[in-house]
C-alpha positions as CSV (number, residue, x, y, z in Angstrom):
1,X,226.7,56.5,-147.9
2,X,225.8,55.1,-151.4
3,X,228.8,53.2,-153.2
4,X,228.9,51.3,-156.8
5,X,231.3,48.2,-156.8
6,X,232.2,46.6,-160.2
7,X,233.8,43.8,-160.4
8,X,234.1,41.0,-163.5
9,X,235.9,38.3,-162.2
10,X,236.6,38.1,-158.6
11,X,233.6,37.1,-156.3
12,X,236.1,36.9,-152.9
13,X,236.7,40.7,-153.2
14,X,233.2,41.4,-153.7
15,X,232.0,39.8,-150.8
16,X,234.7,41.4,-148.8
17,X,233.4,45.0,-150.4
18,X,230.1,43.8,-149.3
19,X,231.1,43.0,-145.7
20,X,232.7,46.1,-145.3
21,X,229.2,48.6,-146.5
22,X,226.5,46.2,-146.8
23,X,225.1,46.7,-143.3
24,X,224.7,50.3,-142.9
25,X,225.3,51.9,-146.5
26,X,223.5,51.0,-150.1
27,X,225.3,49.6,-152.9
28,X,224.8,49.1,-156.2
29,X,226.4,46.1,-157.9
30,X,228.1,46.1,-161.3
31,X,228.8,42.2,-161.3
32,X,228.3,38.8,-163.8
33,X,225.9,36.6,-163.1
34,X,228.9,34.0,-162.0
35,X,229.5,36.7,-159.0
36,X,225.5,37.3,-158.2
37,X,224.7,33.7,-157.9
38,X,227.6,33.2,-155.3
39,X,226.7,36.0,-153.6
40,X,223.2,35.2,-153.2
41,X,224.0,32.0,-152.3
42,X,226.1,32.8,-149.6
43,X,224.2,35.9,-148.5
44,X,220.6,35.7,-149.8
45,X,218.7,37.8,-147.0
46,X,221.4,40.4,-146.5
47,X,221.5,41.0,-150.3
48,X,217.9,41.9,-150.8
49,X,218.1,45.9,-150.2
50,X,220.7,46.4,-152.6
51,X,220.6,47.0,-156.1
52,X,222.0,44.9,-159.2
53,X,222.9,45.3,-162.6
54,X,224.0,42.0,-164.0
55,X,226.3,41.0,-167.0
56,X,225.3,37.6,-168.4
57,X,227.4,35.8,-170.8
58,X,225.6,36.8,-174.0
59,X,225.4,40.2,-173.5
60,X,227.4,42.7,-175.3
61,X,230.2,45.3,-172.6
62,X,228.3,48.0,-174.5
63,X,225.1,47.3,-173.7
64,X,226.1,46.3,-170.5
65,X,227.8,49.5,-169.5
66,X,225.0,51.7,-170.9
67,X,222.8,49.8,-168.4
68,X,225.2,50.2,-165.7
69,X,225.5,54.3,-166.7
70,X,221.9,54.7,-166.5
71,X,221.4,52.8,-163.3
72,X,224.2,54.8,-161.5
73,X,222.9,58.4,-162.5
74,X,219.4,57.2,-160.9
75,X,221.7,55.9,-158.0
76,X,223.9,58.7,-157.3
77,X,226.9,57.3,-155.5
78,X,229.1,58.8,-153.3
79,X,231.7,56.1,-154.1
80,X,232.6,54.0,-156.9
81,X,235.3,51.0,-156.9
82,X,236.2,49.3,-159.5
83,X,237.5,46.3,-158.6
84,X,238.6,43.9,-161.3
85,X,239.6,45.8,-164.5
86,X,241.5,43.5,-166.9
87,X,239.0,43.7,-170.1
88,X,236.9,45.7,-171.6
89,X,239.2,48.8,-171.0
90,X,237.6,50.7,-173.2
91,X,233.8,50.5,-172.3
92,X,235.4,51.0,-168.7
93,X,237.0,54.2,-169.4
94,X,233.5,55.7,-171.3
95,X,231.6,54.8,-168.0
96,X,234.1,56.0,-165.7
97,X,234.7,59.2,-167.4
98,X,231.3,60.6,-167.2
99,X,231.1,59.9,-163.3
100,X,230.4,62.6,-161.1
101,X,231.5,60.7,-157.8
102,X,235.2,59.9,-157.1
103,X,236.4,56.4,-157.9
104,X,239.1,53.8,-156.6
105,X,240.8,50.9,-158.6
106,X,241.9,47.9,-157.4
107,X,244.9,46.9,-158.4
108,X,245.9,43.2,-159.3
109,X,248.9,43.9,-161.0
110,X,251.1,46.5,-160.0
111,X,254.0,46.7,-162.8
112,X,251.3,46.2,-165.6
113,X,249.3,49.3,-164.3
114,X,251.8,51.4,-162.9
115,X,255.2,50.0,-164.1
116,X,255.3,49.0,-167.4
117,X,258.1,48.5,-169.6
118,X,258.7,49.5,-173.1
119,X,256.8,47.8,-175.9
120,X,255.6,47.7,-179.7
121,X,253.0,45.3,-179.0
122,X,250.0,46.9,-179.9
123,X,247.4,45.1,-178.0
124,X,249.6,46.2,-174.9
125,X,249.5,49.6,-175.9
126,X,246.2,49.9,-176.4
127,X,245.1,48.7,-172.9
128,X,248.2,50.8,-171.3
129,X,246.4,53.9,-173.0
130,X,243.4,53.3,-171.2
131,X,244.7,52.0,-167.8
132,X,246.8,55.4,-167.6
133,X,243.5,57.0,-168.4
134,X,241.6,55.5,-165.9
135,X,244.2,55.7,-163.4
136,X,244.5,60.0,-164.2
137,X,241.0,60.1,-163.1
138,X,240.9,58.0,-160.0
139,X,240.8,59.6,-156.5
140,X,242.3,56.3,-155.1
141,X,243.9,52.9,-155.4
142,X,242.9,49.9,-153.8
143,X,245.9,47.0,-153.4
144,X,245.3,43.9,-151.0
145,X,248.0,44.1,-148.7
146,X,250.1,46.8,-146.7
147,X,252.8,45.6,-148.5
148,X,252.2,46.8,-151.6
149,X,251.4,50.4,-150.3
150,X,254.9,50.8,-149.3
151,X,256.4,49.6,-152.4
152,X,254.3,51.6,-154.8
153,X,255.4,54.8,-152.4
154,X,258.7,53.8,-152.4
155,X,259.0,53.7,-156.1
156,X,256.9,56.6,-156.4
157,X,254.5,55.0,-159.0
158,X,251.2,56.8,-157.6
159,X,250.8,60.0,-155.6
160,X,247.4,59.7,-154.5
161,X,245.9,57.9,-151.5
162,X,246.5,54.2,-151.7
163,X,244.1,52.0,-149.2
164,X,244.9,48.3,-148.5
165,X,242.1,45.9,-148.4
166,X,242.5,42.5,-148.1
167,X,241.6,39.7,-151.0
168,X,239.3,37.8,-148.9
169,X,238.4,37.7,-144.8
170,X,238.0,35.3,-142.3
171,X,234.8,33.8,-142.4
172,X,235.2,30.1,-140.6
173,X,236.4,29.0,-137.4
174,X,239.1,26.5,-136.8
175,X,237.5,23.7,-135.5
176,X,238.5,20.5,-134.8
177,X,239.4,17.8,-137.3
178,X,239.2,14.2,-136.9
179,X,241.2,13.3,-139.8
180,X,243.5,10.0,-139.6
181,X,245.7,11.6,-141.9
182,X,247.4,15.1,-142.4
183,X,245.1,16.6,-144.7
184,X,247.4,18.9,-147.1
185,X,245.4,20.9,-149.6
186,X,246.6,22.5,-153.1
187,X,244.1,25.5,-154.0
188,X,244.1,26.8,-157.3
189,X,243.9,25.8,-161.0
190,X,246.0,23.1,-162.5
191,X,247.3,24.9,-165.4
192,X,250.7,24.2,-165.4
193,X,251.4,28.2,-165.5
194,X,251.0,29.6,-162.2
195,X,251.7,26.4,-159.6
196,X,254.5,23.8,-160.3
197,X,252.2,21.1,-160.1
198,X,254.6,18.6,-161.5
199,X,256.8,19.8,-158.1
200,X,254.2,19.0,-156.1
201,X,253.4,15.6,-157.4
202,X,257.2,14.9,-157.1
203,X,257.4,15.9,-153.4
204,X,254.2,13.9,-152.9
205,X,255.8,11.1,-154.4
206,X,258.8,11.1,-152.4
207,X,257.0,11.6,-149.2
208,X,254.5,8.5,-149.7
209,X,257.9,6.5,-150.0
210,X,258.8,7.8,-146.3
211,X,255.7,8.1,-144.8
212,X,251.7,6.7,-145.2
213,X,250.2,9.5,-142.7
214,X,249.2,11.9,-145.6
215,X,246.3,12.8,-148.0
216,X,246.2,15.3,-150.9
217,X,243.5,17.3,-151.8
218,X,243.5,19.5,-155.2
219,X,240.7,21.9,-154.9
220,X,240.7,23.2,-158.8
221,X,240.0,22.3,-162.0
222,X,242.1,21.2,-164.8
223,X,243.0,24.0,-167.5
224,X,244.3,23.3,-170.8
225,X,246.7,21.6,-172.8
226,X,249.2,22.1,-170.0
227,X,247.3,21.3,-167.1
228,X,246.0,18.0,-168.7
229,X,249.0,15.8,-168.9
230,X,249.9,17.0,-165.6
231,X,246.7,15.7,-164.1
232,X,247.3,12.4,-166.1
233,X,250.4,12.2,-163.9
234,X,248.2,12.6,-160.9
235,X,245.9,9.8,-162.0
236,X,248.7,7.7,-162.8
237,X,250.0,7.7,-158.9
238,X,246.9,7.6,-157.7
239,X,246.4,4.0,-159.5
240,X,249.7,3.2,-157.7
241,X,248.1,3.9,-154.4
242,X,248.8,7.2,-153.3
243,X,246.5,9.5,-151.4
244,X,245.5,11.9,-154.0
245,X,242.2,13.5,-154.6
246,X,240.5,15.9,-156.1
247,X,237.3,18.2,-155.7
248,X,236.0,21.0,-157.8
249,X,232.9,22.7,-158.8
250,X,232.6,25.6,-161.0
251,X,229.0,27.0,-160.1
252,X,229.6,26.9,-156.0
253,X,232.0,27.7,-153.8
254,X,230.8,25.0,-151.3
255,X,232.7,22.0,-152.3
256,X,235.5,24.3,-152.5
257,X,234.9,25.4,-148.8
258,X,234.2,21.7,-147.3
259,X,237.7,20.4,-148.4
260,X,239.8,24.1,-147.2
261,X,237.8,23.8,-143.6
262,X,238.8,19.8,-144.0
263,X,242.4,20.1,-144.3
264,X,245.0,20.7,-141.7
265,X,247.7,22.7,-144.1
266,X,247.3,24.3,-147.4
267,X,250.4,24.0,-149.4
268,X,251.3,26.7,-152.0
269,X,253.6,25.4,-154.9
270,X,253.5,28.5,-156.4
271,X,255.4,30.2,-159.7
272,X,256.6,33.1,-157.8
273,X,257.8,35.1,-161.1
274,X,254.8,35.6,-163.5
275,X,253.9,37.7,-166.2
276,X,250.7,39.1,-167.3
277,X,250.2,40.6,-170.8
278,X,253.9,39.5,-170.7
279,X,254.6,42.3,-167.9
280,X,256.8,40.7,-165.1
281,X,254.9,40.4,-161.8
282,X,256.5,39.0,-158.4
283,X,253.7,37.6,-156.2
284,X,253.9,38.5,-152.9
285,X,255.5,41.8,-154.2
286,X,253.8,43.1,-156.9
287,X,251.1,40.8,-157.4
288,X,248.7,38.9,-154.4
289,X,248.0,35.1,-154.6
290,X,244.3,34.4,-152.8
291,X,245.5,31.1,-151.5
292,X,247.4,33.1,-149.0
293,X,244.6,34.5,-147.6
294,X,242.6,31.4,-147.9
295,X,244.9,30.3,-145.0
296,X,243.5,33.2,-143.2
297,X,239.8,32.8,-144.2
298,X,239.9,28.8,-142.9
299,X,242.6,29.2,-139.9
300,X,245.0,27.1,-141.3
301,X,249.0,26.9,-141.7
302,X,250.6,27.0,-145.0
303,X,253.6,26.1,-146.6
304,X,255.1,28.8,-149.6
305,X,258.3,29.0,-151.5
306,X,261.0,30.9,-149.5
307,X,261.4,33.8,-152.6
308,X,257.9,34.8,-152.1
309,X,257.5,37.7,-149.6
310,X,255.0,37.1,-146.7
311,X,252.7,39.5,-144.8
312,X,253.9,40.1,-141.4
313,X,250.6,39.2,-140.2
314,X,250.7,35.8,-141.2
315,X,254.4,35.1,-141.2
316,X,254.5,32.8,-137.9
317,X,251.9,30.5,-139.4
318,X,253.4,30.3,-142.8
319,X,256.5,27.9,-143.7
320,X,258.5,28.3,-146.7
321,X,260.8,26.1,-148.6
322,X,263.7,27.0,-150.7
323,X,264.1,23.8,-153.0
324,X,262.2,20.3,-153.4
325,X,264.6,18.3,-150.6
326,X,263.9,21.0,-147.9
327,X,260.1,20.8,-148.8
328,X,259.9,17.1,-148.5
329,X,261.8,16.8,-145.0
330,X,259.5,19.7,-143.9
331,X,256.4,17.7,-145.0
332,X,257.6,14.3,-143.2
333,X,258.5,16.0,-140.0
334,X,255.2,17.2,-139.5
335,X,254.0,13.3,-139.0
336,X,256.7,12.9,-136.7
337,X,255.9,15.8,-134.6
338,X,252.4,16.5,-134.2
339,X,252.7,18.9,-131.7
340,X,254.6,21.3,-134.1
341,X,251.2,21.4,-136.4
342,X,249.0,21.8,-133.7
343,X,251.2,25.2,-132.7
344,X,251.1,26.2,-136.3
345,X,247.6,25.7,-136.3
346,X,247.1,27.9,-133.1
347,X,249.3,30.6,-134.5
348,X,246.7,30.6,-138.0
349,X,243.8,30.8,-135.9
350,X,245.2,33.7,-133.8
351,X,246.4,35.4,-136.9
352,X,243.4,35.1,-138.7
353,X,241.7,37.6,-136.2
354,X,243.5,40.6,-138.2
355,X,241.4,39.3,-141.4
356,X,237.8,39.3,-139.9
357,X,235.3,41.9,-141.4
358,X,235.3,43.7,-137.9
359,X,239.0,44.1,-137.8
360,X,239.0,45.0,-141.9
361,X,236.0,47.9,-141.5
362,X,237.9,49.1,-138.4
363,X,241.0,49.8,-140.7
364,X,239.1,50.8,-144.1
365,X,236.1,52.6,-143.7
366,X,238.0,55.7,-141.4
367,X,240.3,55.7,-144.2
368,X,237.5,55.9,-146.9
369,X,235.8,58.9,-144.8
370,X,239.1,60.6,-144.7
371,X,240.7,60.1,-148.1
372,X,237.9,60.0,-150.8
373,X,234.6,61.1,-149.7
374,X,235.5,64.5,-148.7
375,X,236.6,65.0,-152.8
376,X,232.7,64.2,-153.5
377,X,231.6,67.4,-151.0
């Protein structure tokens, strides 16, 4: 089978698709230079037999998709997967409409693509116009969790096949940490929008007053005018003696991976109700956060807000909190009950088996062969 994989933003999902198809099938990757460099770093020998059209930062989208069109015509794919379409809608549509092979589209924001509210915003209307065309010609949707399949079907938002392919996969064994303190990682950008870092810092301050058994590690970059003052507050707490650390490398996953392997627990102070292009989205219901899958990728238990729906495949290794007070008590209790933390770690390791590449491939490939490939025959 010959597969085209397009993505402009998410290395993690490109890697999942590569692991699903790369061993036995030919792939033409249409990806950015950043994604290519990360893929090559992780899998240099394994990618040699595949083909690439790489978009660099200075290349226009028109020129890039012209090259993509030429290469896919030579490649003659059996299936195309468009993984992240959140820009260049017009150029993507021009490329897609001339494909002879069936294609699937990965939906990261369900309401934005399938259930947008009425608006007079010209930019939103233009984007919706092209999204509707892209969906109209598609053969299938891809979402990142089985929960979303049921949500879309129950609301009758899409009538064609829907596949569930996780955002990332288990790549590391749990291992044994020799941390002197309990290390809690807080992944993701510090931007003052998607994560409530002020809440996290409030909690860290209160936990520090009651226990010196914790290290809190931020593994994202500081973004913009909202993120910078929040991080200034964090640096002020560091000067007061709180054990707060930050590690981030924009060009590589190595630093992130090292810190995630090192930690004992992952804390996600997520703002559950968010917006994309002004359209309401709800993490766990209409939108996924990759941090949930990082918990499985690294076999780590987690802590998340109670209002976020947790996939049943992970529910017993993830703790949830309703408010700040409950969260503080939850974290402090882990210092007083190491047995409970070890139990959560064991459950996370068990749950992560659902996200190994073998399990994912066994679930996904038969669905693709059954629901998609017959369309090209």
